[in-house]
PyMOL Python script that loads the backbone (N, CA, C, O; Angstrom):
from pymol import cmd

cmd.read_pdbstr("""\
ATOM      1  N   MET A   1       0.863  -1.163   0.051  1.00  0.00           N
ATOM      2  CA  MET A   1      -0.053  -0.021  -0.097  1.00  0.00           C
ATOM      3  C   MET A   1       0.908   1.115   0.045  1.00  0.00           C
ATOM      4  O   MET A   1       1.853   1.072   0.833  1.00  0.00           O
ATOM      5  N   VAL A   2       0.644   2.148  -0.745  1.00  0.00           N
ATOM      6  CA  VAL A   2       1.439   3.502  -0.937  1.00  0.00           C
ATOM      7  C   VAL A   2       0.787   4.412   0.239  1.00  0.00           C
ATOM      8  O   VAL A   2      -0.421   4.529   0.441  1.00  0.00           O
ATOM      9  N   ASN A   3       1.744   4.982   0.914  1.00  0.00           N
ATOM     10  CA  ASN A   3       1.198   5.988   1.852  1.00  0.00           C
ATOM     11  C   ASN A   3       1.250   7.198   1.264  1.00  0.00           C
ATOM     12  O   ASN A   3       1.785   7.422   0.178  1.00  0.00           O
ATOM     13  N   VAL A   4       0.533   8.240   2.176  1.00  0.00           N
ATOM     14  CA  VAL A   4       0.405   9.763   1.637  1.00  0.00           C
ATOM     15  C   VAL A   4       1.785  10.372   1.460  1.00  0.00           C
ATOM     16  O   VAL A   4       2.047  11.048   0.466  1.00  0.00           O
ATOM     17  N   GLU A   5       2.582  10.157   2.330  1.00  0.00           N
ATOM     18  CA  GLU A   5       3.878  10.777   2.203  1.00  0.00           C
ATOM     19  C   GLU A   5       4.534  10.288   0.820  1.00  0.00           C
ATOM     20  O   GLU A   5       5.071  11.158   0.134  1.00  0.00           O
ATOM     21  N   VAL A   6       4.532   9.219   0.450  1.00  0.00           N
ATOM     22  CA  VAL A   6       5.091   8.651  -0.693  1.00  0.00           C
ATOM     23  C   VAL A   6       4.267   9.184  -2.042  1.00  0.00           C
ATOM     24  O   VAL A   6       4.849   9.221  -3.126  1.00  0.00           O
ATOM     25  N   ILE A   7       3.110   9.525  -1.929  1.00  0.00           N
ATOM     26  CA  ILE A   7       2.352  10.014  -3.069  1.00  0.00           C
ATOM     27  C   ILE A   7       2.516  11.262  -3.154  1.00  0.00           C
ATOM     28  O   ILE A   7       2.504  11.673  -4.315  1.00  0.00           O
ATOM     29  N   ALA A   8       2.718  12.294  -2.089  1.00  0.00           N
ATOM     30  CA  ALA A   8       3.154  13.545  -2.147  1.00  0.00           C
ATOM     31  C   ALA A   8       4.640  13.780  -2.689  1.00  0.00           C
ATOM     32  O   ALA A   8       4.859  14.729  -3.442  1.00  0.00           O
ATOM     33  N   ALA A   9       5.589  12.964  -2.323  1.00  0.00           N
ATOM     34  CA  ALA A   9       6.843  13.015  -2.408  1.00  0.00           C
ATOM     35  C   ALA A   9       7.029  12.588  -4.095  1.00  0.00           C
ATOM     36  O   ALA A   9       7.810  13.297  -4.729  1.00  0.00           O
ATOM     37  N   THR A  10       6.465  11.668  -4.694  1.00  0.00           N
ATOM     38  CA  THR A  10       6.529  11.229  -5.874  1.00  0.00           C
ATOM     39  C   THR A  10       5.888  12.437  -6.947  1.00  0.00           C
ATOM     40  O   THR A  10       6.455  12.849  -7.959  1.00  0.00           O
ATOM     41  N   GLY A  11       4.712  12.822  -6.490  1.00  0.00           N
ATOM     42  CA  GLY A  11       3.959  13.837  -7.116  1.00  0.00           C
ATOM     43  C   GLY A  11       4.962  15.132  -7.372  1.00  0.00           C
ATOM     44  O   GLY A  11       5.161  15.613  -8.488  1.00  0.00           O
ATOM     45  N   GLU A  12       5.502  15.565  -6.257  1.00  0.00           N
ATOM     46  CA  GLU A  12       6.477  16.716  -6.254  1.00  0.00           C
ATOM     47  C   GLU A  12       7.549  16.394  -6.924  1.00  0.00           C
ATOM     48  O   GLU A  12       8.044  17.311  -7.579  1.00  0.00           O
ATOM     49  N   ALA A  13       8.145  15.208  -6.972  1.00  0.00           N
ATOM     50  CA  ALA A  13       9.376  14.843  -8.027  1.00  0.00           C
ATOM     51  C   ALA A  13       8.968  14.918  -9.264  1.00  0.00           C
ATOM     52  O   ALA A  13       9.797  15.413 -10.028  1.00  0.00           O
ATOM     53  N   LEU A  14       7.850  14.555  -9.784  1.00  0.00           N
ATOM     54  CA  LEU A  14       7.373  14.431 -11.152  1.00  0.00           C
ATOM     55  C   LEU A  14       7.256  15.825 -11.548  1.00  0.00           C
ATOM     56  O   LEU A  14       7.760  16.125 -12.631  1.00  0.00           O
ATOM     57  N   VAL A  15       6.670  16.750 -10.850  1.00  0.00           N
ATOM     58  CA  VAL A  15       6.698  18.248 -11.086  1.00  0.00           C
ATOM     59  C   VAL A  15       7.895  18.732 -11.487  1.00  0.00           C
ATOM     60  O   VAL A  15       8.066  19.305 -12.563  1.00  0.00           O
ATOM     61  N   GLN A  16       8.852  18.502 -10.563  1.00  0.00           N
ATOM     62  CA  GLN A  16      10.183  18.831 -10.640  1.00  0.00           C
ATOM     63  C   GLN A  16      10.762  18.443 -11.938  1.00  0.00           C
ATOM     64  O   GLN A  16      11.348  19.256 -12.653  1.00  0.00           O
ATOM     65  N   ALA A  17      10.575  16.998 -12.294  1.00  0.00           N
ATOM     66  CA  ALA A  17      11.312  16.391 -13.521  1.00  0.00           C
ATOM     67  C   ALA A  17      10.503  16.897 -14.722  1.00  0.00           C
ATOM     68  O   ALA A  17      11.064  17.107 -15.798  1.00  0.00           O
ATOM     69  N   THR A  18       9.386  17.066 -14.574  1.00  0.00           N
ATOM     70  CA  THR A  18       8.612  17.355 -15.986  1.00  0.00           C
ATOM     71  C   THR A  18       8.466  18.755 -16.124  1.00  0.00           C
ATOM     72  O   THR A  18       8.370  19.207 -17.265  1.00  0.00           O
ATOM     73  N   GLY A  19       8.431  19.600 -15.044  1.00  0.00           N
ATOM     74  CA  GLY A  19       8.028  21.119 -15.224  1.00  0.00           C
ATOM     75  C   GLY A  19       6.629  21.391 -15.365  1.00  0.00           C
ATOM     76  O   GLY A  19       6.237  22.526 -15.636  1.00  0.00           O
ATOM     77  N   GLN A  20       5.752  20.300 -15.180  1.00  0.00           N
ATOM     78  CA  GLN A  20       4.253  20.287 -15.437  1.00  0.00           C
ATOM     79  C   GLN A  20       3.587  20.147 -14.141  1.00  0.00           C
ATOM     80  O   GLN A  20       3.548  19.049 -13.586  1.00  0.00           O
ATOM     81  N   PRO A  21       3.027  21.260 -13.593  1.00  0.00           N
ATOM     82  CA  PRO A  21       2.391  21.100 -12.201  1.00  0.00           C
ATOM     83  C   PRO A  21       1.275  20.277 -12.403  1.00  0.00           C
ATOM     84  O   PRO A  21       0.752  20.156 -11.295  1.00  0.00           O
ATOM     85  N   GLN A  22       0.595  19.606 -13.293  1.00  0.00           N
ATOM     86  CA  GLN A  22      -0.446  18.800 -13.260  1.00  0.00           C
ATOM     87  C   GLN A  22       0.232  17.377 -12.927  1.00  0.00           C
ATOM     88  O   GLN A  22      -0.391  16.482 -12.357  1.00  0.00           O
ATOM     89  N   ALA A  23       1.365  17.280 -13.276  1.00  0.00           N
ATOM     90  CA  ALA A  23       1.937  16.030 -13.034  1.00  0.00           C
ATOM     91  C   ALA A  23       1.863  15.371 -11.640  1.00  0.00           C
ATOM     92  O   ALA A  23       1.986  14.160 -11.455  1.00  0.00           O
ATOM     93  N   ALA A  24       1.640  16.329 -10.642  1.00  0.00           N
ATOM     94  CA  ALA A  24       1.497  15.717  -9.302  1.00  0.00           C
ATOM     95  C   ALA A  24       0.286  15.087  -9.176  1.00  0.00           C
ATOM     96  O   ALA A  24       0.091  14.362  -8.201  1.00  0.00           O
ATOM     97  N   GLN A  25      -0.711  15.281 -10.165  1.00  0.00           N
ATOM     98  CA  GLN A  25      -2.016  14.381 -10.139  1.00  0.00           C
ATOM     99  C   GLN A  25      -2.171  13.226 -11.129  1.00  0.00           C
ATOM    100  O   GLN A  25      -3.227  12.798 -11.593  1.00  0.00           O
ATOM    101  N   ALA A  26      -0.902  12.790 -11.375  1.00  0.00           N
ATOM    102  CA  ALA A  26      -0.773  11.758 -12.660  1.00  0.00           C
ATOM    103  C   ALA A  26      -1.394  10.532 -11.989  1.00  0.00           C
ATOM    104  O   ALA A  26      -1.218  10.200 -10.817  1.00  0.00           O
ATOM    105  N   GLN A  27      -2.151   9.904 -12.906  1.00  0.00           N
ATOM    106  CA  GLN A  27      -2.932   8.632 -12.437  1.00  0.00           C
ATOM    107  C   GLN A  27      -1.782   7.466 -12.186  1.00  0.00           C
ATOM    108  O   GLN A  27      -0.753   7.503 -12.861  1.00  0.00           O
ATOM    109  N   PRO A  28      -1.948   6.620 -11.375  1.00  0.00           N
ATOM    110  CA  PRO A  28      -0.917   5.575 -11.221  1.00  0.00           C
ATOM    111  C   PRO A  28      -0.533   4.805 -12.270  1.00  0.00           C
ATOM    112  O   PRO A  28       0.566   4.252 -12.306  1.00  0.00           O
ATOM    113  N   GLU A  29      -1.496   4.711 -13.279  1.00  0.00           N
ATOM    114  CA  GLU A  29      -1.261   3.713 -14.467  1.00  0.00           C
ATOM    115  C   GLU A  29      -0.391   4.421 -15.624  1.00  0.00           C
ATOM    116  O   GLU A  29       0.167   3.819 -16.542  1.00  0.00           O
ATOM    117  N   ALA A  30      -0.380   5.876 -15.398  1.00  0.00           N
ATOM    118  CA  ALA A  30       0.054   6.699 -16.314  1.00  0.00           C
ATOM    119  C   ALA A  30       1.687   6.462 -16.415  1.00  0.00           C
ATOM    120  O   ALA A  30       2.439   6.494 -15.441  1.00  0.00           O
ATOM    121  N   LEU A  31       2.119   6.200 -17.876  1.00  0.00           N
ATOM    122  CA  LEU A  31       3.381   5.801 -18.005  1.00  0.00           C
ATOM    123  C   LEU A  31       4.215   7.133 -17.883  1.00  0.00           C
ATOM    124  O   LEU A  31       3.867   8.166 -18.453  1.00  0.00           O
ATOM    125  N   LEU A  32       5.403   7.026 -17.055  1.00  0.00           N
ATOM    126  CA  LEU A  32       6.276   8.105 -17.165  1.00  0.00           C
ATOM    127  C   LEU A  32       6.742   8.579 -18.335  1.00  0.00           C
ATOM    128  O   LEU A  32       6.859   9.802 -18.411  1.00  0.00           O
ATOM    129  N   GLU A  33       7.064   7.869 -19.347  1.00  0.00           N
ATOM    130  CA  GLU A  33       7.341   8.301 -20.650  1.00  0.00           C
ATOM    131  C   GLU A  33       6.278   9.388 -21.199  1.00  0.00           C
ATOM    132  O   GLU A  33       6.661  10.394 -21.797  1.00  0.00           O
ATOM    133  N   ASP A  34       5.002   9.129 -20.967  1.00  0.00           N
ATOM    134  CA  ASP A  34       3.896  10.193 -21.482  1.00  0.00           C
ATOM    135  C   ASP A  34       4.035  11.497 -20.756  1.00  0.00           C
ATOM    136  O   ASP A  34       3.489  12.493 -21.231  1.00  0.00           O
ATOM    137  N   TRP A  35       4.766  11.576 -19.574  1.00  0.00           N
ATOM    138  CA  TRP A  35       4.753  12.894 -18.907  1.00  0.00           C
ATOM    139  C   TRP A  35       6.366  13.304 -19.353  1.00  0.00           C
ATOM    140  O   TRP A  35       7.014  14.068 -18.638  1.00  0.00           O
ATOM    141  N   GLY A  36       6.852  12.809 -20.410  1.00  0.00           N
ATOM    142  CA  GLY A  36       8.107  13.170 -20.833  1.00  0.00           C
ATOM    143  C   GLY A  36       9.390  12.970 -19.850  1.00  0.00           C
ATOM    144  O   GLY A  36      10.380  13.695 -19.757  1.00  0.00           O
ATOM    145  N   VAL A  37       9.110  11.883 -19.208  1.00  0.00           N
ATOM    146  CA  VAL A  37      10.371  11.397 -18.297  1.00  0.00           C
ATOM    147  C   VAL A  37      11.079  10.285 -18.854  1.00  0.00           C
ATOM    148  O   VAL A  37      10.750   9.099 -18.816  1.00  0.00           O
ATOM    149  N   ASP A  38      12.251  10.887 -19.457  1.00  0.00           N
ATOM    150  CA  ASP A  38      13.189   9.892 -20.220  1.00  0.00           C
ATOM    151  C   ASP A  38      14.139   9.195 -19.105  1.00  0.00           C
ATOM    152  O   ASP A  38      13.955   9.407 -17.906  1.00  0.00           O
ATOM    153  N   SER A  39      15.143   8.368 -19.576  1.00  0.00           N
ATOM    154  CA  SER A  39      15.955   7.540 -18.687  1.00  0.00           C
ATOM    155  C   SER A  39      16.700   8.566 -17.788  1.00  0.00           C
ATOM    156  O   SER A  39      16.771   8.334 -16.581  1.00  0.00           O
ATOM    157  N   LEU A  40      17.241   9.655 -18.296  1.00  0.00           N
ATOM    158  CA  LEU A  40      18.043  10.677 -17.403  1.00  0.00           C
ATOM    159  C   LEU A  40      17.145  11.501 -16.507  1.00  0.00           C
ATOM    160  O   LEU A  40      17.599  11.858 -15.420  1.00  0.00           O
ATOM    161  N   ALA A  41      15.916  11.838 -16.855  1.00  0.00           N
ATOM    162  CA  ALA A  41      14.958  12.383 -16.028  1.00  0.00           C
ATOM    163  C   ALA A  41      14.557  11.388 -14.761  1.00  0.00           C
ATOM    164  O   ALA A  41      14.433  11.722 -13.583  1.00  0.00           O
ATOM    165  N   LEU A  42      14.413  10.241 -15.265  1.00  0.00           N
ATOM    166  CA  LEU A  42      13.911   9.070 -14.210  1.00  0.00           C
ATOM    167  C   LEU A  42      15.274   8.946 -13.165  1.00  0.00           C
ATOM    168  O   LEU A  42      15.112   8.665 -11.978  1.00  0.00           O
ATOM    169  N   LEU A  43      16.337   9.136 -13.625  1.00  0.00           N
ATOM    170  CA  LEU A  43      17.421   9.074 -12.617  1.00  0.00           C
ATOM    171  C   LEU A  43      17.458  10.213 -11.712  1.00  0.00           C
ATOM    172  O   LEU A  43      17.723  10.078 -10.518  1.00  0.00           O
ATOM    173  N   GLU A  44      17.173  11.444 -12.311  1.00  0.00           N
ATOM    174  CA  GLU A  44      16.953  12.637 -11.454  1.00  0.00           C
ATOM    175  C   GLU A  44      15.871  12.659 -10.505  1.00  0.00           C
ATOM    176  O   GLU A  44      16.021  13.200  -9.409  1.00  0.00           O
ATOM    177  N   LEU A  45      14.784  12.104 -10.850  1.00  0.00           N
ATOM    178  CA  LEU A  45      13.517  11.813 -10.182  1.00  0.00           C
ATOM    179  C   LEU A  45      13.659  10.960  -9.024  1.00  0.00           C
ATOM    180  O   LEU A  45      13.091  11.225  -7.965  1.00  0.00           O
ATOM    181  N   VAL A  46      14.480   9.829  -9.201  1.00  0.00           N
ATOM    182  CA  VAL A  46      14.788   8.890  -8.300  1.00  0.00           C
ATOM    183  C   VAL A  46      15.922   9.415  -7.151  1.00  0.00           C
ATOM    184  O   VAL A  46      15.959   9.069  -5.970  1.00  0.00           O
ATOM    185  N   GLU A  47      16.786  10.301  -7.810  1.00  0.00           N
ATOM    186  CA  GLU A  47      17.643  10.850  -6.730  1.00  0.00           C
ATOM    187  C   GLU A  47      17.042  11.809  -5.906  1.00  0.00           C
ATOM    188  O   GLU A  47      17.422  11.904  -4.739  1.00  0.00           O
ATOM    189  N   ALA A  48      16.131  12.555  -6.358  1.00  0.00           N
ATOM    190  CA  ALA A  48      15.359  13.424  -5.661  1.00  0.00           C
ATOM    191  C   ALA A  48      14.632  12.877  -4.443  1.00  0.00           C
ATOM    192  O   ALA A  48      14.709  13.394  -3.329  1.00  0.00           O
ATOM    193  N   LEU A  49      13.863  11.707  -4.758  1.00  0.00           N
ATOM    194  CA  LEU A  49      13.283  10.982  -3.828  1.00  0.00           C
ATOM    195  C   LEU A  49      14.254  10.064  -2.856  1.00  0.00           C
ATOM    196  O   LEU A  49      13.850   9.686  -1.756  1.00  0.00           O
ATOM    197  N   GLN A  50      15.473   9.763  -3.320  1.00  0.00           N
ATOM    198  CA  GLN A  50      16.284   9.162  -2.369  1.00  0.00           C
ATOM    199  C   GLN A  50      16.782  10.308  -1.169  1.00  0.00           C
ATOM    200  O   GLN A  50      16.995  10.106   0.027  1.00  0.00           O
ATOM    201  N   VAL A  51      16.872  11.447  -1.873  1.00  0.00           N
ATOM    202  CA  VAL A  51      17.359  12.532  -0.972  1.00  0.00           C
ATOM    203  C   VAL A  51      16.268  12.925   0.143  1.00  0.00           C
ATOM    204  O   VAL A  51      16.514  13.031   1.345  1.00  0.00           O
ATOM    205  N   ARG A  52      15.049  13.116  -0.458  1.00  0.00           N
ATOM    206  CA  ARG A  52      13.976  13.529   0.393  1.00  0.00           C
ATOM    207  C   ARG A  52      13.652  12.361   1.562  1.00  0.00           C
ATOM    208  O   ARG A  52      13.576  12.577   2.772  1.00  0.00           O
ATOM    209  N   LEU A  53      13.521  11.370   1.042  1.00  0.00           N
ATOM    210  CA  LEU A  53      12.983  10.224   1.742  1.00  0.00           C
ATOM    211  C   LEU A  53      14.135   9.440   2.631  1.00  0.00           C
ATOM    212  O   LEU A  53      13.818   8.702   3.565  1.00  0.00           O
ATOM    213  N   ALA A  54      15.332   9.646   2.292  1.00  0.00           N
ATOM    214  CA  ALA A  54      16.538   8.954   3.094  1.00  0.00           C
ATOM    215  C   ALA A  54      16.423   7.504   2.693  1.00  0.00           C
ATOM    216  O   ALA A  54      16.460   6.593   3.520  1.00  0.00           O
ATOM    217  N   ILE A  55      16.276   7.315   1.340  1.00  0.00           N
ATOM    218  CA  ILE A  55      16.398   5.911   0.892  1.00  0.00           C
ATOM    219  C   ILE A  55      17.290   5.632  -0.136  1.00  0.00           C
ATOM    220  O   ILE A  55      17.870   6.593  -0.639  1.00  0.00           O
ATOM    221  N   VAL A  56      17.565   4.288  -0.636  1.00  0.00           N
ATOM    222  CA  VAL A  56      18.545   3.967  -1.578  1.00  0.00           C
ATOM    223  C   VAL A  56      17.585   3.132  -2.395  1.00  0.00           C
ATOM    224  O   VAL A  56      16.898   2.233  -1.909  1.00  0.00           O
ATOM    225  N   VAL A  57      17.581   3.514  -3.765  1.00  0.00           N
ATOM    226  CA  VAL A  57      16.705   2.853  -4.751  1.00  0.00           C
ATOM    227  C   VAL A  57      17.909   2.189  -5.611  1.00  0.00           C
ATOM    228  O   VAL A  57      18.709   2.884  -6.237  1.00  0.00           O
ATOM    229  N   PRO A  58      17.956   0.807  -5.580  1.00  0.00           N
ATOM    230  CA  PRO A  58      18.902   0.249  -6.305  1.00  0.00           C
ATOM    231  C   PRO A  58      18.668   0.249  -7.873  1.00  0.00           C
ATOM    232  O   PRO A  58      17.537   0.243  -8.359  1.00  0.00           O
ATOM    233  N   ASP A  59      19.691   0.255  -8.533  1.00  0.00           N
ATOM    234  CA  ASP A  59      19.728   0.453  -9.924  1.00  0.00           C
ATOM    235  C   ASP A  59      18.616  -0.497 -10.549  1.00  0.00           C
ATOM    236  O   ASP A  59      17.752  -0.081 -11.321  1.00  0.00           O
ATOM    237  N   GLU A  60      18.728  -1.767 -10.148  1.00  0.00           N
ATOM    238  CA  GLU A  60      17.869  -2.802 -10.818  1.00  0.00           C
ATOM    239  C   GLU A  60      16.124  -2.531 -10.520  1.00  0.00           C
ATOM    240  O   GLU A  60      15.203  -2.943 -11.225  1.00  0.00           O
ATOM    241  N   VAL A  61      16.036  -1.845  -9.461  1.00  0.00           N
ATOM    242  CA  VAL A  61      14.695  -1.481  -9.308  1.00  0.00           C
ATOM    243  C   VAL A  61      14.547  -0.294 -10.055  1.00  0.00           C
ATOM    244  O   VAL A  61      13.497  -0.323 -10.696  1.00  0.00           O
ATOM    245  N   THR A  62      15.191   0.723 -10.214  1.00  0.00           N
ATOM    246  CA  THR A  62      14.970   1.883 -11.004  1.00  0.00           C
ATOM    247  C   THR A  62      14.682   1.543 -12.252  1.00  0.00           C
ATOM    248  O   THR A  62      13.751   2.105 -12.829  1.00  0.00           O
ATOM    249  N   ALA A  63      15.486   0.500 -12.914  1.00  0.00           N
ATOM    250  CA  ALA A  63      15.516  -0.060 -14.359  1.00  0.00           C
ATOM    251  C   ALA A  63      14.051  -0.681 -14.581  1.00  0.00           C
ATOM    252  O   ALA A  63      13.612  -0.839 -15.720  1.00  0.00           O
ATOM    253  N   ARG A  64      13.286  -1.040 -13.386  1.00  0.00           N
ATOM    254  CA  ARG A  64      11.845  -1.616 -13.852  1.00  0.00           C
ATOM    255  C   ARG A  64      10.786  -0.654 -13.710  1.00  0.00           C
ATOM    256  O   ARG A  64       9.623  -1.049 -13.804  1.00  0.00           O
ATOM    257  N   ILE A  65      11.047   0.599 -13.488  1.00  0.00           N
ATOM    258  CA  ILE A  65      10.154   1.673 -13.226  1.00  0.00           C
ATOM    259  C   ILE A  65       9.697   2.018 -14.543  1.00  0.00           C
ATOM    260  O   ILE A  65      10.511   2.349 -15.406  1.00  0.00           O
ATOM    261  N   ARG A  66       8.225   1.961 -14.814  1.00  0.00           N
ATOM    262  CA  ARG A  66       7.744   2.467 -16.226  1.00  0.00           C
ATOM    263  C   ARG A  66       6.567   3.311 -15.827  1.00  0.00           C
ATOM    264  O   ARG A  66       6.323   4.318 -16.492  1.00  0.00           O
ATOM    265  N   THR A  67       5.803   2.983 -14.778  1.00  0.00           N
ATOM    266  CA  THR A  67       4.578   3.783 -14.567  1.00  0.00           C
ATOM    267  C   THR A  67       4.724   4.672 -13.200  1.00  0.00           C
ATOM    268  O   THR A  67       5.694   4.635 -12.443  1.00  0.00           O
ATOM    269  N   VAL A  68       3.623   5.431 -13.057  1.00  0.00           N
ATOM    270  CA  VAL A  68       3.818   6.328 -11.747  1.00  0.00           C
ATOM    271  C   VAL A  68       3.606   5.415 -10.554  1.00  0.00           C
ATOM    272  O   VAL A  68       4.090   5.630  -9.442  1.00  0.00           O
ATOM    273  N   ALA A  69       2.751   4.254 -10.913  1.00  0.00           N
ATOM    274  CA  ALA A  69       2.549   3.321  -9.757  1.00  0.00           C
ATOM    275  C   ALA A  69       3.701   2.465  -9.333  1.00  0.00           C
ATOM    276  O   ALA A  69       3.936   2.190  -8.157  1.00  0.00           O
ATOM    277  N   ASP A  70       4.439   2.039 -10.408  1.00  0.00           N
ATOM    278  CA  ASP A  70       5.850   1.331 -10.337  1.00  0.00           C
ATOM    279  C   ASP A  70       6.737   2.231  -9.414  1.00  0.00           C
ATOM    280  O   ASP A  70       7.315   1.706  -8.462  1.00  0.00           O
ATOM    281  N   LEU A  71       6.855   3.466  -9.645  1.00  0.00           N
ATOM    282  CA  LEU A  71       7.563   4.516  -8.922  1.00  0.00           C
ATOM    283  C   LEU A  71       7.035   4.440  -7.392  1.00  0.00           C
ATOM    284  O   LEU A  71       7.773   4.199  -6.437  1.00  0.00           O
ATOM    285  N   GLN A  72       5.868   4.644  -7.320  1.00  0.00           N
ATOM    286  CA  GLN A  72       5.212   4.755  -6.005  1.00  0.00           C
ATOM    287  C   GLN A  72       5.470   3.475  -5.065  1.00  0.00           C
ATOM    288  O   GLN A  72       5.781   3.548  -3.876  1.00  0.00           O
ATOM    289  N   ASP A  73       5.298   2.364  -5.753  1.00  0.00           N
ATOM    290  CA  ASP A  73       5.371   1.027  -4.997  1.00  0.00           C
ATOM    291  C   ASP A  73       6.778   0.782  -4.665  1.00  0.00           C
ATOM    292  O   ASP A  73       7.048   0.322  -3.555  1.00  0.00           O
ATOM    293  N   ALA A  74       7.799   1.070  -5.604  1.00  0.00           N
ATOM    294  CA  ALA A  74       9.205   0.882  -5.283  1.00  0.00           C
ATOM    295  C   ALA A  74       9.721   1.818  -3.960  1.00  0.00           C
ATOM    296  O   ALA A  74      10.554   1.455  -3.129  1.00  0.00           O
ATOM    297  N   VAL A  75       9.184   2.795  -3.979  1.00  0.00           N
ATOM    298  CA  VAL A  75       9.395   3.937  -3.212  1.00  0.00           C
ATOM    299  C   VAL A  75       8.913   3.464  -1.737  1.00  0.00           C
ATOM    300  O   VAL A  75       9.627   3.487  -0.734  1.00  0.00           O
ATOM    301  N   SER A  76       7.657   3.060  -1.794  1.00  0.00           N
ATOM    302  CA  SER A  76       6.961   2.694  -0.574  1.00  0.00           C
ATOM    303  C   SER A  76       7.535   1.492   0.026  1.00  0.00           C
ATOM    304  O   SER A  76       7.579   1.464   1.256  1.00  0.00           O
ATOM    305  N   GLN A  77       7.998   0.456  -0.659  1.00  0.00           N
ATOM    306  CA  GLN A  77       8.695  -0.735  -0.235  1.00  0.00           C
ATOM    307  C   GLN A  77       9.932  -0.222   0.546  1.00  0.00           C
ATOM    308  O   GLN A  77      10.216  -0.608   1.680  1.00  0.00           O
ATOM    309  N   LEU A  78      10.609   0.647  -0.138  1.00  0.00           N
ATOM    310  CA  LEU A  78      11.910   0.985   0.566  1.00  0.00           C
ATOM    311  C   LEU A  78      11.592   1.877   1.745  1.00  0.00           C
ATOM    312  O   LEU A  78      12.302   1.730   2.740  1.00  0.00           O
ATOM    313  N   VAL A  79      10.594   2.812   1.779  1.00  0.00           N
ATOM    314  CA  VAL A  79      10.283   3.388   2.917  1.00  0.00           C
ATOM    315  C   VAL A  79       9.945   2.580   4.232  1.00  0.00           C
ATOM    316  O   VAL A  79      10.277   2.868   5.382  1.00  0.00           O
ATOM    317  N   ALA A  80       9.198   1.486   3.786  1.00  0.00           N
ATOM    318  CA  ALA A  80       8.679   0.706   4.720  1.00  0.00           C
ATOM    319  C   ALA A  80       9.685  -0.442   5.256  1.00  0.00           C
ATOM    320  O   ALA A  80       9.473  -1.139   6.249  1.00  0.00           O
ATOM    321  N   ALA A  81      10.669  -0.500   4.527  1.00  0.00           N
ATOM    322  CA  ALA A  81      11.790  -1.507   4.893  1.00  0.00           C
ATOM    323  C   ALA A  81      12.306  -1.252   6.145  1.00  0.00           C
ATOM    324  O   ALA A  81      12.474  -0.064   6.421  1.00  0.00           O
ATOM    325  N   PRO A  82      12.662  -2.268   7.155  1.00  0.00           N
ATOM    326  CA  PRO A  82      13.504  -1.935   8.075  1.00  0.00           C
ATOM    327  C   PRO A  82      14.808  -1.551   7.768  1.00  0.00           C
ATOM    328  O   PRO A  82      15.463  -2.230   6.978  1.00  0.00           O
ATOM    329  N   SER A  83      15.379  -0.323   8.408  1.00  0.00           N
ATOM    330  CA  SER A  83      16.691   0.101   8.059  1.00  0.00           C
ATOM    331  C   SER A  83      17.763  -1.051   8.624  1.00  0.00           C
ATOM    332  O   SER A  83      17.576  -1.714   9.644  1.00  0.00           O
ATOM    333  N   SER A  84      18.746  -1.134   7.881  1.00  0.00           N
ATOM    334  CA  SER A  84      19.712  -2.117   8.314  1.00  0.00           C
ATOM    335  C   SER A  84      20.263  -1.760   9.637  1.00  0.00           C
ATOM    336  O   SER A  84      20.298  -0.604  10.060  1.00  0.00           O
ATOM    337  N   GLU A  85      20.696  -2.804  10.279  1.00  0.00           N
ATOM    338  CA  GLU A  85      21.433  -2.526  11.849  1.00  0.00           C
ATOM    339  C   GLU A  85      22.530  -1.868  11.594  1.00  0.00           C
ATOM    340  O   GLU A  85      23.197  -1.976  10.565  1.00  0.00           O
ATOM    341  N   THR A  86      22.781  -1.077  12.633  1.00  0.00           N
ATOM    342  CA  THR A  86      24.055  -0.286  12.658  1.00  0.00           C
ATOM    343  C   THR A  86      25.021  -0.876  13.649  1.00  0.00           C
ATOM    344  O   THR A  86      24.631  -1.391  14.697  1.00  0.00           O
ATOM    345  N   ILE A  87      26.329  -0.790  13.294  1.00  0.00           N
ATOM    346  CA  ILE A  87      27.288  -1.593  14.216  1.00  0.00           C
ATOM    347  C   ILE A  87      27.579  -0.514  15.308  1.00  0.00           C
ATOM    348  O   ILE A  87      27.808   0.667  15.045  1.00  0.00           O
ATOM    349  N   PRO A  88      27.546  -1.044  16.547  1.00  0.00           N
ATOM    350  CA  PRO A  88      27.861  -0.194  17.547  1.00  0.00           C
ATOM    351  C   PRO A  88      29.224   0.473  17.469  1.00  0.00           C
ATOM    352  O   PRO A  88      30.100  -0.160  16.880  1.00  0.00           O
ATOM    353  N   LYS A  89      29.527   1.660  17.979  1.00  0.00           N
ATOM    354  CA  LYS A  89      30.874   2.079  17.764  1.00  0.00           C
ATOM    355  C   LYS A  89      31.908   1.326  18.670  1.00  0.00           C
ATOM    356  O   LYS A  89      31.673   0.961  19.822  1.00  0.00           O
ATOM    357  N   GLY A  90      32.962   1.161  18.065  1.00  0.00           N
ATOM    358  CA  GLY A  90      34.217   0.481  18.949  1.00  0.00           C
ATOM    359  C   GLY A  90      34.081  -0.915  18.427  1.00  0.00           C
ATOM    360  O   GLY A  90      35.045  -1.578  18.810  1.00  0.00           O
ATOM    361  N   THR A  91      33.188  -1.662  17.643  1.00  0.00           N
ATOM    362  CA  THR A  91      32.902  -3.049  17.386  1.00  0.00           C
ATOM    363  C   THR A  91      33.321  -3.218  15.885  1.00  0.00           C
ATOM    364  O   THR A  91      33.249  -4.372  15.462  1.00  0.00           O
ATOM    365  N   ARG A  92      33.726  -2.298  15.056  1.00  0.00           N
ATOM    366  CA  ARG A  92      34.107  -2.664  13.882  1.00  0.00           C
ATOM    367  C   ARG A  92      35.381  -3.162  13.686  1.00  0.00           C
ATOM    368  O   ARG A  92      36.250  -2.741  14.450  1.00  0.00           O
ATOM    369  N   SER A  93      35.668  -3.908  12.895  1.00  0.00           N
ATOM    370  CA  SER A  93      36.871  -4.700  12.721  1.00  0.00           C
ATOM    371  C   SER A  93      37.796  -3.914  11.737  1.00  0.00           C
ATOM    372  O   SER A  93      38.892  -4.376  11.419  1.00  0.00           O
TER     373      SER A  93
END
""", "prot")
cmd.dss("prot")
cmd.show_as("cartoon", "prot")
cmd.util.cbc("prot")
cmd.orient("prot")
């Protein structure tokens, strides 16, 4: 399930990537290509989301993103994923 924060963040990133304010209301099934998002714009869009949401989107996930829903689902899964355990100071080898 896509949460409200992810929907807002992806909408804002789409507006930034496309320069089209109406992109914030893009339907989930809309192809990113139809909004003028090419491969470079997709990388920039993903980068903006990574910074905003403090996540890392693997390249193989980015390569599978074709629609607004793909983007929202990928980001939602990463936001919901438990963060990796941190190693306490002084225990690193």
